[in-house]
C-alpha positions in Angstrom: 5.8 19.2 6.9 3.3 21.1 9.5 1.8 17.9 11.3 2.4 15.1 11.1 -0.4 12.5 10.3 -0.5 8.6 11.4 0.1 7.5 7.7 3.0 9.9 6.9 6.7 8.2 6.7 9.0 10.1 8.2 12.7 10.1 6.4 16.1 11.4 7.6 17.2 13.7 6.0 19.7 13.3 3.4 22.0 16.1 4.9 22.4 14.2 7.8 23.5 10.8 8.4 23.2 8.5 12.0 25.0 6.4 13.7 26.7 5.4 16.6 29.4 7.3 18.1 32.0 5.6 20.3 33.7 8.4 21.3 30.0 9.6 22.8 28.8 6.2 24.0 25.0 7.6 21.6 24.0 8.1 18.4 24.6 11.1 17.1 23.3 13.0 13.6 26.9 13.7 11.3 25.6 17.2 9.1 28.5 19.2 7.0 28.4 21.3 9.6 29.1 19.1 12.8 26.9 17.1 15.6 24.0 16.6 17.1 24.4 13.8 20.6 20.8 12.3 20.5 19.4 11.1 23.9 17.6 7.3 23.4 14.5 8.5 23.0 15.0 10.6 20.3 17.7 8.0 18.7 14.6 5.3 18.7 12.4 7.4 16.7 15.2 8.2 14.2 16.3 4.9 14.0 13.1 4.0 12.2 12.6 6.8 10.7 13.5 5.4 7.1 10.7 6.8 4.5 9.1 3.5 4.1 7.7 3.1 7.6 4.6 4.5 8.7 3.7 7.2 11.6 1.3 4.7 13.1 3.5 1.6 12.7 6.5 3.5 14.1 4.2 4.7 17.2 3.6 0.7 17.6 6.8 -0.4 17.2 8.0 1.6 19.8 5.1 0.7 22.0 5.9 -2.6 21.9 9.4 -2.2 21.9 9.8 -0.9 25.4 6.1 -1.6 26.9 4.5 1.6 26.9 0.5 1.9 26.1 0.8 5.6 25.2 3.7 7.3 23.0 1.4 8.3 20.6 1.8 11.8 21.4 5.2 11.7 22.5 6.7 10.6 18.8 4.4 12.8 17.2 5.8 16.0 19.0 9.6 14.8 18.7 8.5 14.2 15.1 7.5 18.2 14.8 11.2 19.1 16.9 12.9 17.5 14.3 11.5 18.2 11.5 11.4 22.0 12.4 15.3 21.6 12.7 15.6 19.5 9.1 17.0 16.8 10.3 14.0 14.3 8.8 11.0 14.9 6.0 
């Protein structure tokens, strides 16, 4: 996807599985060739990429959860990166 709009519904690519890895003490994305360790913000965004939640609601939820008022640009930038890596569709 080129540009994520407020009404887009990002979803984790079925080739990836997200889980908390005790050994890493962090969230990871597992895929057939390996694993990607996620930082906290990346994990929080990806947890919300369920294919049902629009970007606008995802941003609003993150802002409410973390008490931040302007996360939209950061979330959109991450979605672009994650989409470019094939993590989400």
